[in-house]
C-alpha positions as CSV (number, residue, x, y, z in Angstrom):
1,M,64.0,-36.4,-21.7
2,L,62.4,-39.9,-22.8
3,V,65.0,-41.9,-25.8
4,V,63.1,-44.6,-27.9
5,F,65.3,-47.8,-29.2
6,E,63.2,-49.3,-32.0
7,G,64.2,-52.0,-34.4
8,I,62.7,-55.4,-35.7
9,D,63.2,-58.2,-33.9
10,G,67.3,-59.5,-33.9
11,A,68.2,-55.7,-34.5
12,G,70.4,-55.4,-31.3
13,K,68.6,-53.5,-29.0
14,E,69.5,-55.6,-25.7
15,T,73.1,-55.5,-26.8
16,H,73.1,-51.5,-27.4
17,I,71.4,-50.9,-24.2
18,R,73.7,-53.0,-22.3
19,I,76.1,-51.1,-23.6
20,L,74.8,-48.1,-23.2
21,R,74.1,-48.9,-19.4
22,T,78.0,-49.0,-18.9
23,W,78.4,-45.7,-20.8
24,L,75.6,-43.6,-18.9
25,K,77.3,-44.9,-15.8
26,K,80.5,-44.0,-16.5
27,N,79.6,-41.0,-17.1
28,S,77.8,-40.0,-14.5
29,I,74.3,-39.4,-16.8
30,R,71.3,-40.5,-14.6
31,S,69.1,-42.8,-16.5
32,K,66.0,-45.6,-15.5
33,F,64.9,-48.0,-18.2
34,Y,61.6,-49.4,-19.4
35,K,60.8,-52.2,-21.7
36,Y,57.8,-53.1,-23.2
37,P,55.8,-55.2,-23.4
38,D,56.2,-55.8,-19.8
39,L,56.1,-59.5,-19.6
40,G,56.1,-59.4,-15.7
41,G,52.7,-57.4,-15.5
42,T,49.6,-58.8,-16.2
43,L,49.1,-57.8,-19.2
44,G,52.2,-58.7,-20.2
45,Q,51.9,-62.0,-19.1
46,T,48.6,-62.2,-21.9
47,I,51.0,-60.6,-24.7
48,H,53.5,-63.7,-23.6
49,A,50.9,-66.1,-24.4
50,F,50.2,-64.7,-27.5
51,L,53.9,-64.2,-28.5
52,S,54.3,-68.1,-27.7
53,K,51.6,-69.4,-29.8
54,K,49.3,-70.5,-26.6
55,L,46.6,-67.9,-26.9
56,E,45.0,-66.4,-30.4
57,L,43.8,-62.3,-30.7
58,T,42.8,-60.3,-33.0
59,R,44.6,-57.9,-34.7
60,K,42.4,-55.2,-33.0
61,S,42.7,-56.6,-29.4
62,L,46.4,-57.1,-29.6
63,L,47.1,-53.6,-30.7
64,L,44.6,-52.3,-27.6
65,L,46.5,-54.5,-25.2
66,F,49.8,-53.4,-25.7
67,L,49.0,-49.8,-26.1
68,S,47.4,-50.5,-22.6
69,D,50.6,-52.3,-21.4
70,I,52.5,-48.9,-22.2
71,M,49.6,-46.9,-21.0
72,K,49.7,-47.9,-17.6
73,D,52.7,-46.2,-17.2
74,Q,52.3,-43.0,-18.5
75,E,51.1,-40.9,-15.3
76,V,54.3,-42.2,-13.6
77,M,56.4,-41.5,-16.7
78,E,55.4,-37.9,-17.0
79,T,56.9,-37.3,-13.6
80,E,59.8,-38.8,-13.9
81,N,60.1,-37.3,-17.3
82,A,59.7,-33.7,-16.3
83,N,63.1,-34.3,-14.4
84,P,65.2,-32.3,-16.7
85,N,68.6,-34.4,-14.8
86,R,67.3,-37.7,-15.8
87,I,66.9,-39.3,-19.2
88,L,64.3,-42.2,-19.5
89,F,64.6,-44.8,-21.8
90,L,62.8,-47.2,-23.2
91,D,63.0,-50.5,-25.2
92,R,59.9,-50.5,-27.5
93,Y,57.4,-47.8,-27.1
94,I,54.7,-47.0,-29.2
95,A,55.9,-47.0,-32.9
96,S,57.4,-50.1,-31.8
97,T,53.0,-51.0,-31.7
98,V,52.2,-49.0,-34.3
99,S,54.6,-51.0,-37.0
100,Y,53.7,-54.8,-35.6
101,Q,49.9,-54.3,-34.7
102,C,48.6,-52.2,-37.2
103,G,48.1,-52.9,-41.3
104,R,47.8,-49.2,-42.4
105,V,50.1,-46.4,-40.4
106,E,48.4,-43.6,-40.9
107,E,45.8,-45.3,-38.7
108,G,48.0,-46.6,-36.0
109,V,49.4,-43.0,-35.6
110,K,45.9,-40.9,-35.5
111,L,44.7,-43.5,-32.6
112,V,47.9,-42.9,-30.6
113,R,48.1,-39.2,-31.2
114,D,44.2,-39.6,-29.9
115,L,44.9,-41.2,-26.8
116,G,47.1,-38.8,-25.6
117,F,50.9,-40.9,-25.5
118,I,54.2,-39.2,-24.2
119,E,55.9,-37.8,-27.6
120,P,59.6,-39.3,-27.3
121,D,62.3,-36.3,-27.6
122,L,64.3,-39.2,-29.6
123,T,63.9,-42.3,-31.6
124,I,67.1,-44.6,-32.5
125,L,65.6,-46.6,-35.2
126,L,68.1,-49.8,-35.1
127,D,67.9,-50.6,-39.0
128,I,68.3,-54.2,-40.3
129,T,67.0,-56.4,-43.1
130,A,64.6,-59.2,-42.4
131,D,67.3,-61.5,-43.7
132,T,69.9,-60.2,-41.1
133,A,67.1,-60.5,-38.0
134,L,66.4,-64.2,-39.2
135,E,70.2,-64.8,-39.6
136,R,70.8,-63.4,-36.0
137,K,67.7,-65.5,-34.4
138,Y,68.9,-68.6,-36.1
139,R,72.0,-68.6,-34.6
140,Q,71.0,-67.8,-30.9
141,K,70.3,-71.1,-29.6
142,K,69.0,-69.5,-26.1
143,K,65.3,-70.0,-26.7
144,K,62.3,-71.0,-29.4
145,R,61.5,-68.0,-30.9
146,D,58.1,-66.1,-30.8
147,R,55.3,-65.8,-34.0
148,F,56.7,-62.6,-34.9
149,E,60.8,-63.5,-34.9
150,S,60.6,-66.5,-37.2
151,D,58.0,-64.8,-40.2
152,R,60.3,-63.4,-42.8
153,A,57.5,-61.8,-44.7
154,F,55.8,-60.4,-41.8
155,L,59.6,-58.8,-40.4
156,R,59.4,-57.3,-43.9
157,Q,56.3,-55.5,-43.4
158,V,57.5,-54.1,-40.2
159,R,60.6,-52.5,-41.1
160,N,58.6,-50.9,-44.0
161,R,56.3,-49.5,-41.4
162,Y,58.8,-48.5,-39.1
163,L,60.6,-46.6,-42.1
164,K,57.9,-44.8,-43.0
165,L,57.1,-43.5,-39.6
166,A,60.6,-42.0,-39.8
167,S,60.4,-40.5,-42.6
168,K,57.2,-38.9,-42.4
169,K,58.7,-37.8,-38.6
170,A,55.7,-39.4,-36.6
171,L,55.1,-40.1,-33.3
172,S,58.6,-38.9,-32.2
173,K,60.1,-35.1,-32.1
174,K,63.2,-36.4,-34.3
175,W,64.6,-40.0,-35.2
176,V,67.5,-41.2,-36.0
177,I,67.8,-44.3,-38.3
178,L,71.4,-46.5,-37.5
179,D,72.4,-49.2,-39.8
180,A,72.5,-51.8,-37.6
181,E,73.9,-54.5,-39.7
182,Q,77.6,-52.8,-38.9
183,D,79.8,-53.5,-36.2
184,V,78.5,-53.9,-32.6
185,E,81.3,-51.1,-31.8
186,V,80.5,-48.9,-34.3
187,V,76.9,-48.5,-33.8
188,S,77.0,-47.8,-30.3
189,K,79.4,-44.6,-30.5
190,Q,76.7,-43.6,-33.0
191,I,73.8,-44.3,-30.5
192,Q,76.4,-42.3,-27.8
193,E,76.5,-39.4,-30.3
194,A,73.5,-38.6,-30.5
195,I,72.2,-38.8,-26.9
196,L,75.2,-36.4,-26.8
197,K,73.5,-34.1,-29.3
198,L,70.0,-33.9,-27.3
199,A,71.3,-33.2,-24.3
């Protein structure tokens, strides 16, 4: 079973995945986690250079780079996904690539389908406004914001693309949209309920 977490920067994916890991362990649910972009890999290093404004790429080059970063794991992921006793969790996947790198959602969906990516069983969209995203990022003192995290207008566009994908039920067998502006405990409980319904 393949479960994906999506949402614009600042939606709380890292926080909720950390809480989820503890819950899975407590309930003896076998799992494996992937995170995209894979900044530890060769392709991920190029992506990181772009995000940190050390490298410029065309939109099309960037789209293919992000998709290639995911595609490199598809064969292994397909084998792991065949195990009925394990859930694969992904921090970002193909919907993220389409939402961030495609001007038109329809074109991105067609490309991803043509390339044959594994379709998730469930995509959990942690939905927040661009204003909330920037407010959260500004409160974080740890690191410099990348080129996506500081662009309010761009984040609004990305959020709208996510919502469009969810409304069309595209690139996932099931979508669950959660209001991630609620208290962390409330959202975490909703995530757990969504996973239990799927199991």
